[in-house]
N, C-alpha and C positions, 0 to 999 in steps of 0.2 A: 504493500500500500504506500509506503514511503517513496519507493522508486517510481510508482505511478504518479504521485503528486509532484515529485521533482521533475519528471519528464514533461508534465504539463507546463510547469513554470519555465523550464529551459526552452520549450518550444515558443512560449510567448516572448521570452528574451531574444531569441534568434530572429523572430519575426519583427520585433521592434528595432533591432540593429543599433540600439543605443541603450546604454545602461550605466548605472553608477554602483560602486561597491561601497558597502558600509561594513567595517570590520571592528570588532571589539574583543577583548580578552577578559577572562576572569578565572579565579581559582575555585574549583568546586570542593565538595566535602572530602573527596579522595586526594586532595592536594595536587590535582592535575590541572595544568594550564589549558583551559578550553578556549578555542578560537571560533567565533561565530561569523558566518558570511551571509550578508543580506544584500540582495540586489534591488535597486530602484530603477524602474523603467516605466514607459508609457505604452499601454496596450489598449487598443480600441477606444482611445480618447480618455482613458482613466489612468491616473498615477497609482502605481502599485509598488509596494515594498515587500519582498518575499524572501523567506529563508531558504537557502539552497544547501547549506552544509554546516556541520559542527565537527571540528577536528581537534585533536589533542596536539599541542605543540611542545616538543621537548626543549626547544630554545625559544624564550620569550623576547629575544632581541628583535630589532627591526629586520635583520637578515633572516632570522629563524621564521618569523611570521611571513616574510616575503616568499620563502621557500614553500611554506604550506599553501600560500595563495597561488603560486605557480602550479603546484600539484593539483589543487582543486580545479583551476581553469583548464588544465590539460586533461584531467580525468573526465570532465563533463563537456569537453570540446567547445569551450567558450573562447572566442577570438578577442581577448581583452586588449591586445596591442592595437586593434583597429576600432573596436566598438566601445571601449571604456572611455567615457567622457568626463567623469567626475568621481571623487572619492571623499568620504566623510568619516571623521574619527573624533575621538575625544582628545584631551591635551597630553596624553602619555608621551614621554620623551622617546620611547622606542618607536613610536609611530610618527610623531611630529618632528623628529630630529632632522636638522638641516643637511647633515652629511650622510648618516647611516640609518635614518628613519625609514619606515615603510613607504611613506608618501614620496620620499626622494628616490627610492629604488624603483618605484613604479613609474615615476615621471622620467627617469632615465630611459626607460623602454617605450614610454608613451607620453610625450610632452603635452598632449592636449587634455590629459586627465587632471583637471584642476582640483585642488584640495580645499575642502570647506571644514573649518573647525566648528564642531557642533555648537549651535547657538545656546542650547539649554545648558551645556557644560560651562560655557563662557559666562552666562548669566549667574550661574551658581558661584563662580569665582568672583563676580562683582559683589555678591552678597557677603562672601568671606572678607573681601576688602573693606566692606562697609562695617562689619562687626568689629574689626580691629582698628578702625580709624579714630576712635575716641575712647578716652578712659572710662567714661560713664557707660557707654554701650558695651565695652569689653567686660566691665564689672557686672553689668546687667545679665549678659549671656552666661558669664561664669556662675553667678548666683542661681540663674535659672537651671543650668545644667546640674548644679549641686542639689537643687530642690527636687528635680526629676529623679535623680539617683536615690535621694532620701525617701521619696514617696513610693518607689517601686517595690519596696519590701511588702511581703504578703499581708501582714496585719495593718500596715499603714494604708495600703491600697484598699483594704476592706473598710477601714474607717472613712476614707475619702468617698467611697461608693455609698456608704451608709449616710453620710452628710448630704450627698447629692439627692438621694431619695427623700430625705427629710425636708430639705429646703427647696428643692426643685422637683416635686413629684411628677409634674407633667412633662418634663424635659428628658431627653435621652441621657443616659449615664455615659460619661466619657472617662477614659483613663489617661494617665500621664504618659505621653509618648516620649521616647528618647530621640535625641538628635541623630540624624543619619547623614553619612557622607554621600550616599548615592540617591536618596530620596530628597530632591532639591527643595521640596516644599515643607520639609519636616520642621524647620525652625518656625515657620508661620503657624503650623498646626499646634505646636507646643504653646506658643503665645496665645492662640485662640482658646485653648482649653483653660489656661490660667485666667484669662480675661473673663470668659463666660461663666466659669465655675469658681470665681474668686471667693464668694461668700461660703461655699462649701469647703473650699481649701482652707479658709481662715478658721472655720468651725472645727475641721478635723485636726488642724495643728494645735488649736487650743485644748482639745481633748487629749492629744498625744503628749502635750507638755506636762500633763498630770500622770503620765505613765510611770510604772514602777521601774521600768528599764531606764537606767541613767543615760544611756546613749540616745535612746529615743526622746527622752525628756529634754536633754540638753540641746539636741538637734532641732526639735520642734520650737523651743524658746528662741533659738538663734534665728530660725527662718521666719518666725513671727515678727521679729524686729526688722528683718530685711524687707519682707513683702509689704509691711505696713508703712514703710518710709515713703516720703513724697517722691524722692528721686527714682525709686523702683517703679512706682506707679506711672510717673511721667515718662520714663524710658520705655515702659511696656506699651503704653498707648502710642508713643511716637514711632516705635519700631513696628507696631501693629499696622499703623497707617501706611508705612512704607511697604510692608508685605502685602497689603491690600492692593497695591499697584503691581508689584513684581510677581506675585504668585499666579494670578490669572495669565500673565504674560508667559511665565515659565510653563504652565500647562498647555497653552496654545502653541508654544514653540515646539512641542513634542508631537504635533499633528503630522500625519503622513502626507496629507495633501497640501500642506503649507508651502508656498513658493518663496523664492529668495527675496524679491523686491518687497513683497508683502511683509516679510519678517523684518526687513530694514525699516519699513514704515511703522511697524508696531514698536520698534525700539525708539524711533523718533517720538512717537506718541507718549511712550513711557517717560522719556526725558522731559517733554513738555509738562506732563503732570507733576513730575518731581520738581521742576523749576518753578511751577506755579505755587508750590508750597514754601518756597524759599523767600518769605517776606515776614515782616513784623505782624501783619494781621493774622496770618495762619498760625504763627507762634502764640499769639495771644489767645486764639481759639483753642489751641492745644492745651494751654494752661487752664483755661476755664473748664474744658472737658475733664482734665485731670482732677481739678478741685471738686467738680460735681461728682465724679466717681468716688473720691475719697469721702465725701459727705454721705453719699448713698450707702456706703459700706461702713459708716461710723468709725472711720480711722482716726487715730489720735492726731496725726499731722496732716493738715490740708494746705500747707504752703511750705516753701523752702525754709530750712533752718538758717537763721541769721548767724553769720560769722562775726566773731568778736574782733574789733579793730586792734591791731598790734601797735602799741606805742613804744617807740624806740627811745632808749636812754641817750640823751645828748651829752657827749663829753666836751670838756672845754676846748674851744677852737674848731669844733665840728659844725658843719651846716647840714645836718641830717633832718629828715622830715618823717612824720609818722606815715605808716603804710596807708596807701589810698586804695580802698576797696570799692569794687563795683558791686551792684546788687546781685544776689544769687540768680535772679531771673536773667539778667544780662549775661552773667558768666555762663550759664547753661546754654543760652541762645548762641553765644559766640563759640564756645568750646565744644559743644555737642550738636545742637540743632543745625546750625549752618555748616559746621565742619562735616557732619555725616552726609548731609544732602550734597555738599560740594564733592565729597569723595565718591559717592555713588554715581553722580552725574559724570564726573571726570573719568571714572572707571569704565562706565558704559561707552563713552567716547573713545577711550584708549583701546579697549578690547574689541570693539566692533567697527573700528575705523578702517580695517583692511577691506578693500574692495577690488575685485578683479576688474581689469580693464574691459573684459568682455561684458560686464554687467551694464556698462553704459549703453551697449547695443541692445541687450536684453530688456532694459528698462523701457525701450520704445514699444515693446510688445504688451505692456500693461494696458488694461481697458481705459484708464484715465488718459494715458498719452495718445492712444488711438483716437479717442473722442475729441481730445484737444486739437489734434492735427486736423480732424475733419471739420470741426465747428469754427476754428479760427483761421483756416486756410494757411496753415504754416507749411514751410518747406523743410524737407529732410536735410540734415547736414550732409555735406558732400562725401564725408567718410563714414556715413551710417552703414552699419552691418559689415564693415570691413573685417572686424575681429571675428564675427561669426563665420565669415568665409574662410578664415584661417583655422577656425576651430571645428566646424562641421564639415564632414566629408560630403562631396557631391552637391554642395550648395552653390547656386548661382546668385551672386550678390546683386547684379543688375536686375535680374528677373524678380528677386526678392523685393527690391525697391518698388518696382511696378506693381507687384501683387499687394504690397503694403498700402500703396495709394488707392488702388481699386477697392481693397477690403475696407479701408477707412471710410470711403464714400458710402458704402452700404452698411456701415456699422450701426446707424440708428435703427434700421429695419431689423438688424440682428438682435438688438436690445429688446425690441417689441416682441420678437419670437421667444426670447428667453423668459420674458415676463408674462407670457400667456397663462391664464388660470388653468390649473390641473383639472378642475371640475366646473363645467360651465354653469349649470343651473343652480347649484348650491352656492355659487359665489356671485350671483347676479346682483344681490343687494349691495355687496361690497363694491362691485364694479360701478353700480349707479352712484354710490357715495363718492367713489374715486373720481368719476366723471364730473360730479357736482363740484368737488374740490378743485379739479383741473379747470373748470369753467370760472370758478371764483379767482383762482390764481391768474387765469388769462385776463380777467377784467382788471385785476390789480396791476398786471404787467402793462396792459394797454393804457391805463391811467397814469402810469409812471413815465418818467423821462427816458427809461432804458429802451434800447432798440429791441426788435423782435428776435434778432439773432442771439442776443444775450439771454432773453427769456427761454429760448429753445435750449441754449446751453445749460441753463440752470435745471431744466427738466431732465436733461440727459444725465447731469451730475447726480440728481436724486436717484435715478434708476441705477446708476453705476455702483451705488452703495450696496446693492443686492447682488452684483456680479463679481465673481472671483475668477482667478486665472483658470482653475481647473474646470469651472463651468464653461468658459469659452472653449477650452480644449475639447471638452466633451461634445459641445455643439458643432464645432468644426468637423469632428469625426462622424457624428451621427447624421449630419445633413449632407455628407459627402462633399463638403467644401475642400477636403484635402486633395481632391482631384483637380478642382479649379485653382487652388492656391497650393501647389505642391511644396514650393520653397518656404512659404510662410508656415505651413503646417510642420515642415521639418524643423524650422526655427522654434516654433512653439513646443514641439516634442522634446527638443534638446533642452529648452528652458525648464520644462517640467521634470527632466531627469536630474537636475541639480538639487541636491538635498539641502535642508536647513539644519537638521540635527541627526544624530546617530541614536535616537531614542528607541528605534525598532530593535537594535541590538540589545539595549538594556531590557526591553520588554521580553526578549527571548531568554535572557538570563533569569528573569523572574519566573518564567515558565519552567526553566531547567531546575530551579530550586524546588519547585513543587513536585517534579518528577524524581529527581535524584535526591532523596531525603536521607536522613541519618540511618534509616533501616535498609536503604537500597544503595549503599556506597559501592557494592561490588557489581552493579549493573554494567554490562559491557558497553563499549563505545558505540557499536552498531545499533544496539537496542535503544540506547539513550537517544541517539540521533533520530531513529525511527519514531519513537514516542514523542519527541520534541517537535518534529516536523508536522506530525498529525495533529498535535495540539495547537501549534502556532498557526498553521495554514488550514484550519478546520473549515473555512469557507470554500475551499476548492472542492468541486463536485467529484465524487468518486464513482466510477462505473464498476459495481461489484462483480458483474458478469466477466468483465475484462480482468479483474483481479483474480477470480477463480480460474480463468483460462491460463493466466500467467503462472499461477501456483501449480496448476496441473502439468504445465510444460516443464 
């Protein structure tokens, strides 16, 4: 069954004639270095990421993994030197190394295989940079980690669960999760549990402080002082607001169908949201929210602790002055609030500033750029798509420019096709309301001083919000436009082949941990690969009659 599923995947890859390789490694319970191979390609207008192999590597260096890669490509007759267009990995030195890394060894044999450093891994490094940027945030996460470790004991966990059921009987009981190096949203989940279950946590610590066990009693008293301090509450709400922006982005960056330019735009949106928070008004709002939270939970301190001014003794002949102190609010604002926001914004700029030259050509394929070219009668740059011509095999650049212009002229009609209702009669009321809204907007546009062309452009922009790259790719394929625009479809397909993250390999490892458990550490490599592929690629339809015939032969 595994070989049948793999044969279907390999047949799709060979028909696509364009693919990207996603490789990652991990050590399993048997202390074996497992290497997973995932291919990303476009088939029948759909972007797919499929597992093709799981191999054991005796050598985990770049050269060792490269040898395993060549073995897999040769074993399954995949022409990677001609059809491999991109590669995506995490930040491991054995893979990203400039001289002996896997990406460098592959590019020596195939120079068009551009390398993409996983966006989700990079965003995780941004979060790490942010945690270590300020003394207050570093102390907050240190205290939070110690609190999690303290509460994970059996009796303490039972007390925490009991307090939740007592104080929040209608809400779901949640446990204290530990920080994880691979689960990129684990920090945000821990903070969310502490924030939402703060009253239950406070109640459980108060009961644990009266425990007969001196370790439990002393630890509970210590953590009571920590979590009831104003600095802890302020840092918790501040970091929680940051994670409310970065966590949805991290989850979205792990999507299989996400394309490169859209990921860049998402990062820009994240930077705008973080930049918007960097002002005195947002800081004052944070302070008021913290004080309200402290009052709601009846905490002893609802403001900063005032520092005592240090008076210096003046010796004869000295011109010394007393220490000039700024208010605790201003000190926290300058040394933590602004510093952390500056660090995370600069870190995003630094880690995501690398952009391949080919992306300038691929950016022209986005729905926004195509609509802009059509509605404003812009002209293509004279060197447009030149990089694509060097990157994509059998691509005619001049014909691509002509196809692009023709396609842009019919783009408005294409949008109307994409936005057709899926059920006509059940959506007639919604269509009528939409028409009435369109008529009202038309009246407003006619009464305004703007021209009709700008009004048309605004309508197109509203519809563009519902259109994504993979939707256009699917429409080009299903409407047989790939025959009318062969070079344009080839460019779209190559664009869809470029990955944003290597999360598919991480998801495969998660499946492997469910299969190769502590009780099944002696499972053979062949059986592990078979079970893993059937689990990961369970959406591939299997012809059981064909399986029986193969087994009989």
